[in-house]
C-alpha positions, 0 to 999 in steps of 0.5 A: 500500500505504500507504493499505492500511497506514493504513486500519485506523486509520480503519476499525477505530479511528475508525469501526467498532470502537474509538471507536463500540463502546468509547470512547463506550459504556457502558464509560465511564459511571458504573456506576449509569448504565451499568446503566440500560436503553438507552432510559432518557433519562438513559443516552441523554443520557450516551452523547450527552455522550460522543459530543459530548465526543469531537467536542470533543477532535477539534476541539481536536486539529485546531488542531495541524494548522492550525498546522504542516501547511502549514509542514511541507509547505513544508519538505518541498518545499524540502528534498526530504524528503516521504518522510522526513516520511512515515516519521516520521509513520507511525511515530508513528501506529503508536505512538499505536495501541500506546498505546491498549492502556492505555485501560482500561474506566473513566470515568477513562480516557475523556479519555485515550482521546479525546486519544490517538485525536485525536492519532492523527488529527492524525498521520495527517493530517500523514502524509497531507500528504506521502503525497498530495504523492507522487501526482504522482511516481507518476502522469501527468496522464493517470492521476492520477485512476486512481492516486488512486482505486486507492490510496484503494480499496485502503485500503478493501479493506485495511479489509475484511480488518482488520475481517474479522479482528476479526469472526473473533476475536469469533465465536471468542470470542477463543479463551478470552482474558479480554476484561474491562476492554476487553481485546479492544478494546485488543488490536485497537488493538495489531493495527492498529499492527502492521498499519500498520508491516508494510504501510507497508514497500513504499512506503518500499522502492520509491517514490523521494524527489522532488527538492527544489524547484529554486532554493528557499531553505531557511528556519527553522521560524518564518520559514516562516510568513512565506513561507507568508503570501506564498505564499498571497497569490501563490496567490490572485493567480496561481492563484485557482481553486486558492485557492477550491477549497481553501476549498470543499473544506475545508467539504465534506471536513469533512462527509465526515470527519463521516460517518466520525467519527460513522457508527459511533456512529450505528449503535451508539447511534441505530440499535441495532446490536450490536457484531458488526452494526457490524463486519459493516456496516463490512466491507460498507461498506468493500467498497462504498467500495473498489469504488466508489472504484476505479471512480470513478477511471476516471470521474475521468480520463474526465469530470473530478474536479469532476463526480465530486465534485459527483455524490458530494456530491449523493448524500450529501446526499439519502441522509443526509436519507433516513436521518434521516427513516427513523430510526424504521423500524429498522435497515434504513434505516441498512443501505441508506442507510449503504452508499449513503453509503459508495459516495459518500464514497470517490469524493469524497475520491479525486477531491478529491486528484486535482483538487488535484494537477492544479491545483497549481503545479509544485514546490509539491505538499507546501505545497499539500497542507499547505494542503489539510490545514490548510484542512480543519482550519480548517473541522474544527470545523463538523461536530463543532459542528453534530453536537453542537448538534443532539444537545444541542438535540433530545436524541437522537444521530440528530439529528446526521445533519442537522448533517453533511448541512448541512455537505455542502450548504454545501460543495457550493454553494461548490464550484459557484461555483469556476471551475476549468479545464475538464477535458481528457481526455488 
């Protein structure tokens, strides 16, 4: 249910509604530029600047994860406080979403909104470190893939319901509420905050706090960095497949993050989807992703997480290139290709989590998943950078698709060279 609770931040705020339809829209352009026709090169460039500016802030916010995620994970392992840290991060995520109510439809508020959304992504990532570390506490080696896929899949289904509520409110014309100055989107953010609080309660009431790492010495925050370096060296020496998997997954997971971060922007800006079309697409996309991820969890336990990841990344690359090549054919290629992309993204993410849980040394789940988040943030500049560069070089938003496809391809090649233990079906 925590996946369900946190998913509206990803699906409604980051991907399909708040960012794509509001934050990078003409609501945040100067009035004279916003009044231009959508096909005007000046307006197209201005919207592209908003997209690239949002990407830049996302990268800068990721530095925070780089600095603190593994240390927080290590501290949680030593003290046995994974659940407590998850509670703190969940509350902060809700507060960030509440704060988005104050992002008014004015160019002066763009950077404020971009910083808040990126801060929410950072807090969500920190929460995910401790949440993912709880996976081995609620599963067995035989069911870890199934449990991971079920959690991720339920998250997507929660996103469907959240987006459905937004669409219903839109078609009901917000029951006569004044929606000027971005009020509709700001109210949506508040609704997401309430959703996060309410549906996170079952986890905190029912999932036990794992015990502290046996025999682990508690150290101070700064001393933890020294211990971190030692542990990374030991990981490289004694658990090399885990070390190299962290490196490879950092790259391809950044590509997966790029699909989510910029998918809604592509639909709205590059393929001309209306706000309602973007939200309806989001509902169908979450349904496809949820079902495929739950099914893929079974394949994970049967054939191995690596096989699921390789197949998913291959499909993503092929479809991304196809969508790019067919960008002039109207909305249909994005509808078809975008839904197929969503069918691959969830399985790749869930299988990555279960694979890492399988190859993590006992008692190091928090720290390793902290490194998982950190290595992802070390590479988190790649997708925003290539997205931005391709748009700047070629002057149109749809070129960003190629940037993301390149990141996925590099990550796939790296993964193919990682020598992981053979999958044993239990």
